C-alpha positions as CSV (number, residue, x, y, z in Angstrom):
1,M,102.1,24.5,-82.5
2,P,100.4,21.2,-83.4
3,R,97.9,19.4,-81.4
4,I,99.1,15.9,-80.5
5,G,96.7,13.0,-81.2
6,F,96.3,9.5,-79.7
7,T,95.3,6.6,-82.1
8,S,92.8,3.9,-81.1
9,I,95.1,1.2,-82.5
10,A,97.7,1.9,-79.9
11,M,95.6,-0.1,-77.5
12,R,94.5,-2.7,-80.0
13,D,93.2,-5.2,-77.4
14,A,91.1,-2.7,-75.5
15,P,87.6,-1.4,-76.4
16,W,88.1,1.7,-78.4
17,I,86.2,3.9,-76.0
18,D,88.8,2.9,-73.4
19,S,91.4,4.2,-75.7
20,L,89.6,7.5,-75.9
21,K,89.4,7.7,-72.1
22,A,93.1,6.9,-71.9
23,A,93.8,9.8,-74.3
24,V,91.8,12.1,-72.1
25,A,93.3,10.9,-68.9
26,H,96.8,11.5,-70.3
27,H,95.9,14.9,-71.6
28,F,96.3,14.3,-75.3
29,D,94.9,17.1,-77.5
30,A,93.2,14.8,-80.0
31,F,92.0,11.3,-80.6
32,E,91.9,9.4,-83.9
33,L,89.5,6.5,-84.2
34,C,90.7,3.9,-86.8
35,C,87.5,2.2,-88.0
36,R,88.4,-1.5,-88.4
37,Y,85.8,-4.2,-89.1
38,P,84.4,-6.0,-87.2
39,D,85.4,-4.3,-84.0
40,I,84.7,-0.7,-84.9
41,D,81.9,-0.4,-87.4
42,P,80.6,3.2,-87.9
43,E,77.2,1.9,-88.8
44,Q,76.8,-0.1,-85.6
45,M,77.4,2.6,-83.0
46,T,74.7,2.7,-80.4
47,E,73.0,5.9,-79.2
48,E,74.4,5.1,-75.8
49,T,78.0,5.0,-77.2
50,I,77.5,8.2,-79.1
51,S,76.1,10.0,-76.1
52,E,79.0,8.7,-73.9
53,V,81.6,9.9,-76.4
54,R,79.9,13.3,-76.8
55,E,80.0,13.7,-73.0
56,I,83.7,12.8,-72.8
57,M,84.5,15.2,-75.6
58,E,82.5,18.1,-74.1
59,R,84.0,17.6,-70.7
60,S,87.6,17.3,-71.9
61,G,87.7,19.4,-75.1
62,I,89.6,16.7,-77.0
63,E,89.4,16.9,-80.8
64,F,87.9,13.8,-82.5
65,C,89.3,12.5,-85.8
66,L,88.4,9.5,-87.9
67,H,90.2,7.0,-90.1
68,A,87.8,5.5,-92.7
69,P,87.8,1.6,-93.0
70,F,90.0,0.2,-95.7
71,F,90.6,-3.5,-95.0
72,E,88.6,-5.6,-97.5
73,L,87.5,-2.5,-99.3
74,N,88.6,-0.9,-102.6
75,I,87.2,2.4,-103.8
76,A,88.9,1.9,-107.2
77,A,87.5,-1.6,-107.7
78,L,86.5,-2.7,-111.2
79,C,83.5,-4.5,-109.7
80,P,80.7,-1.9,-109.2
81,A,79.3,-3.7,-106.2
82,I,82.7,-3.7,-104.4
83,R,83.3,-0.1,-105.3
84,E,79.9,1.1,-104.3
85,A,80.1,-0.8,-100.9
86,S,83.5,0.8,-100.3
87,V,82.3,4.3,-101.0
88,R,79.2,3.7,-98.9
89,S,81.4,2.6,-96.0
90,A,83.4,5.9,-96.2
91,K,80.2,7.9,-96.3
92,K,78.7,6.1,-93.3
93,T,82.0,6.9,-91.5
94,V,81.4,10.6,-92.4
95,D,77.9,10.4,-91.0
96,F,79.3,9.0,-87.7
97,G,81.9,11.7,-87.7
98,E,79.4,14.5,-88.3
99,R,77.4,13.4,-85.2
100,L,80.6,13.7,-83.1
101,G,81.9,16.9,-84.6
102,A,84.9,15.3,-86.3
103,A,86.9,17.8,-88.2
104,V,88.8,15.4,-90.5
105,M,88.5,11.9,-91.9
106,V,91.5,10.1,-93.2
107,L,91.0,8.1,-96.4
108,H,93.1,5.6,-98.3
109,N,93.2,5.5,-102.1
110,G,92.1,2.3,-103.7
111,R,94.3,-0.4,-105.1
112,Y,95.2,-2.0,-108.4
113,V,94.2,-5.7,-108.1
114,L,94.5,-7.0,-111.6
115,F,97.9,-5.8,-112.9
116,G,98.5,-5.7,-116.7
117,R,101.5,-6.8,-118.6
118,A,105.0,-6.2,-117.3
119,G,105.7,-2.5,-117.3
120,A,102.0,-1.6,-117.5
121,T,100.9,1.7,-116.1
122,R,97.7,3.8,-116.1
123,F,99.2,5.6,-119.1
124,N,99.6,2.5,-121.3
125,D,97.1,-0.1,-119.9
126,D,93.3,0.2,-120.2
127,G,92.7,-1.8,-117.1
128,M,95.0,0.2,-114.8
129,R,93.5,3.4,-116.2
130,M,90.1,2.2,-115.3
131,Y,91.2,1.7,-111.7
132,W,92.7,5.1,-111.7
133,N,89.6,6.8,-113.0
134,N,87.3,4.8,-110.6
135,N,89.5,6.0,-107.7
136,I,89.2,9.6,-108.7
137,E,85.4,9.3,-109.1
138,S,85.1,7.7,-105.7
139,V,87.4,10.1,-103.8
140,K,85.4,13.0,-105.3
141,A,82.1,11.5,-104.3
142,I,83.3,10.9,-100.7
143,T,84.9,14.4,-100.5
144,D,81.8,16.2,-101.8
145,Y,79.6,14.2,-99.4
146,A,81.9,14.9,-96.4
147,G,82.1,18.6,-97.3
148,D,78.4,19.0,-97.2
149,R,78.6,17.7,-93.6
150,G,81.4,19.8,-92.4
151,V,84.1,17.0,-92.5
152,T,87.4,17.5,-94.3
153,V,88.7,14.4,-96.2
154,C,92.4,13.9,-95.9
155,L,93.9,11.5,-98.4
156,E,96.8,9.5,-96.9
157,N,99.9,8.6,-98.9
158,I,100.4,4.8,-99.2
159,G,103.0,5.0,-102.0
160,F,105.3,2.4,-100.7
161,E,102.8,-0.4,-101.5
162,S,103.1,-1.4,-105.2
163,A,99.3,-2.0,-105.5
164,S,98.3,1.4,-104.2
165,I,96.8,3.9,-106.7
166,D,99.1,6.6,-105.4
167,G,102.5,5.4,-106.4
168,S,104.0,8.9,-105.9
169,F,103.4,12.3,-104.4
170,E,102.8,13.5,-107.9
171,D,99.9,11.1,-108.1
172,M,98.5,12.5,-104.9
173,L,98.6,16.0,-106.3
174,E,97.0,14.9,-109.6
175,I,94.2,13.2,-107.7
176,R,93.5,16.4,-105.8
177,E,93.6,18.4,-109.0
178,K,90.9,16.2,-110.4
179,V,88.8,16.1,-107.2
180,G,89.1,19.7,-106.2
181,P,90.7,21.9,-103.4
182,A,88.3,20.6,-100.7
183,L,90.4,17.4,-100.7
184,Q,93.3,17.7,-98.2
185,F,96.2,15.4,-97.3
186,T,97.3,13.3,-94.4
187,L,101.1,13.0,-94.6
188,D,102.1,9.6,-93.1
189,M,105.8,10.2,-92.5
190,G,106.5,6.6,-91.9
191,H,105.0,5.7,-95.2
192,A,106.9,8.5,-96.9
193,R,110.2,7.2,-95.5
194,L,109.6,3.9,-97.3
195,S,108.9,5.6,-100.6
196,E,110.1,9.0,-101.8
197,G,110.9,10.6,-98.5
198,A,109.0,12.9,-96.3
199,E,111.0,15.9,-97.6
200,K,109.5,15.5,-101.0
201,G,106.0,15.1,-99.6
202,I,106.3,18.2,-97.5
203,D,107.7,20.2,-100.4
204,L,105.1,19.1,-102.9
205,M,101.9,18.9,-100.8
206,G,102.8,21.9,-98.6
207,D,99.8,23.8,-97.2
208,S,97.4,21.0,-98.4
209,I,98.7,18.8,-95.6
210,R,95.9,19.0,-93.0
211,H,96.8,16.0,-90.8
212,I,100.0,14.1,-90.0
213,H,100.6,10.5,-89.0
214,L,103.8,10.1,-87.0
215,T,105.2,6.7,-86.6
216,D,108.6,5.0,-86.4
217,N,110.2,2.2,-88.4
218,F,113.6,0.9,-89.4
219,G,113.4,2.0,-93.1
220,K,112.4,-1.4,-94.5
221,T,108.8,-2.1,-93.5
222,D,105.8,-0.2,-92.2
223,D,106.4,-1.3,-88.6
224,H,104.0,1.3,-87.0
225,L,106.3,1.6,-84.0
226,P,105.9,4.3,-81.3
227,L,108.2,7.3,-81.9
228,G,111.6,6.4,-80.5
229,E,111.4,2.6,-80.9
230,G,112.7,2.7,-84.5
231,D,115.6,4.5,-86.1
232,Y,113.9,7.3,-88.0
233,D,115.7,10.6,-87.4
234,Y,113.0,13.2,-87.2
235,S,115.3,16.0,-86.2
236,T,115.5,17.4,-89.7
237,F,111.7,17.9,-89.6
238,A,111.6,19.6,-86.2
239,E,110.8,23.0,-87.6
240,F,108.1,21.7,-89.9
241,L,106.4,19.8,-87.1
242,R,106.8,22.6,-84.6
243,S,105.0,25.0,-87.0
244,F,102.3,22.6,-88.1
245,P,98.9,24.1,-87.0
246,H,96.8,20.9,-87.0
247,V,96.7,17.5,-85.5
248,I,99.8,15.2,-85.5
249,T,98.5,11.7,-84.6
250,L,101.1,9.4,-83.0
251,E,100.0,6.3,-85.0
252,A,101.5,3.3,-83.4
253,L,100.0,-0.2,-83.7
254,R,100.5,-2.1,-80.5
255,K,98.9,-5.3,-79.0
256,G,97.7,-4.9,-75.5
257,T,95.7,-2.4,-73.4
258,S,98.3,0.0,-72.1
259,P,98.6,3.7,-73.3
260,E,102.2,3.9,-72.0
261,P,103.9,3.4,-75.4
262,L,102.1,6.5,-76.8
263,V,102.7,8.5,-73.6
264,R,106.5,7.8,-74.1
265,A,106.2,8.6,-77.8
266,R,104.6,12.0,-76.9
267,Q,107.6,12.8,-74.7
268,K,109.9,12.1,-77.6
269,L,107.8,14.4,-79.8
270,L,107.6,17.1,-77.2
271,G,111.4,17.0,-76.9
272,L,111.7,17.3,-80.6
273,L,109.4,20.3,-80.6
274,G,111.3,21.9,-77.8
275,R,108.3,21.8,-75.4
276,V,110.1,19.9,-72.6
């Protein structure tokens, strides 16, 4: 059975440590900290905060996961300074995760910024091919760095966005083939619904799925709604989710300071899993 995780962005207007405390108070199995500048900077964590978080984790036994920063960053950038800063940010997040015993760090691929001619792809356009190659180099550097520190990098599918390096699940598999088997995947099922479908992602990525983001939407945009507030029918994935042995993070983006939307979403998931 999976462990059910609480995301920090579900209480977007609260200090992130309050989100962690809410996850513990409501008996979630895991907590995923989404690092978003300027509010949550992995390089600016005080020793006091780290000690407090360690104490909470030791007392509760909750599992700690991380999501590397991605706003304003691009690990595939043609500009070396931007690319290097983006890789450095991910590595600093790994360092923070190592101190807290994080098992996984979710990572986004980079983006194509300067598109070529109409119909251009990485196969027929030199510029797009440079983005692709830069992305693979960066993902490998981050994955190797994390592996040396006991953190597993889980690459998240963002294929519904036209600028994302991973335009398909086949792209995700090719990236892993180039980087190596240490790289695992986060299957974002809401993203998958907006692109090729979660069925295809499950079929192709299989046992390399180490982490799941579960969110709801209406099939048109990435709404990041709590489970049960959209119209995504997850019933066809019940057996897959029930047998998943790792963390399923309920990744809902909500304004406010209340944990209740995720508490309700967990009830929906537990019903789907047959645990209520």
